[in-house]
N, C-alpha and C positions, 0 to 999 in steps of 0.2 A: 671777402674773408676766404682764406684758403683752407679747405678741409684738411684734418689730419692725415687722411689717407694720402692725399696729394703731396704732402711734405714727406711722408714716409717713401713715396715713389720717387720723389726727386732725390732723397738721399741714396736710394737704391741705384739710381742712375749715375750719381757722382761715384759711388763705390764700384760699380761695374766698369769704370773706365780702366781700372787696373793701376791707376797712379796713386792709390791711397791704401794704407794698411787698415786705417780705422776711420769711419765717418760717424759722427753722432750729432743729435740735435738737443739743444738745452732751451726749452721754452720758458721765458720769464714774463711776469706782468709788465707791461709797458708803464713808463713813469706817467704818461698822460691817460692812462686807462681810468675809466669811471664805471659805475655800476650801469649807467645808462649807455655807455659807449665803450665796452670792454675791448681792450687791446693786448695783444701778446708780441713780445720781441723774440725772434728765434735766433739763437747763436749756434752756428754750425762749426764744430771742431773737426779738423782734418788732420790726420797723421799721415804724412807724405811717404810713399814707399821709395826705397832706393832703386833708381832706375838706370844707373850708369853701369858700364862695364869696362874692364881693362883686361887686355890679354897680350902675351908675347909668346913667340915660339922660335926654335932654332931647329936645324937640320943639317944633314950632311948630303952632299950632292956630288955625283961623279963627274959632272960637266959644269963648266962656267957658262953662264948665260949672259950675253950682251957685253959690250965694251967696258972693261974695268971691273968685271965681276971677278970674284975670288973663287977658283974652283974648290970644292969641297965644303963650302960653308953657304947656307941660306938661312934667313930669318924674316920674321915679321912682327909687327906691333900693331895692335888695334886698341881704339878708345871710342866708346860710345856714350852718349848722354842724351836721354829721351826727356826732356822737360825736368823741371824741378831741381832740387839740389843733388840728387843722385848720390 
């Protein structure tokens, strides 16, 4: 049997990963629970944090860099996804 304090510590560990906006536990009596052998099912609900990013930028340059580069224009585009649905 897992003490409630351990379950709370486990939830805190999940939350501290930074991947979730909300973590909560819902204890319910198990279907096969009896007075002689009490059992509890734990349901953990997670609300995933948005972890992706998208960025773009442009600028003006006085020089062209590399073959085929256009003088006067530079740009970049970035996309990141760290697990989950982002």
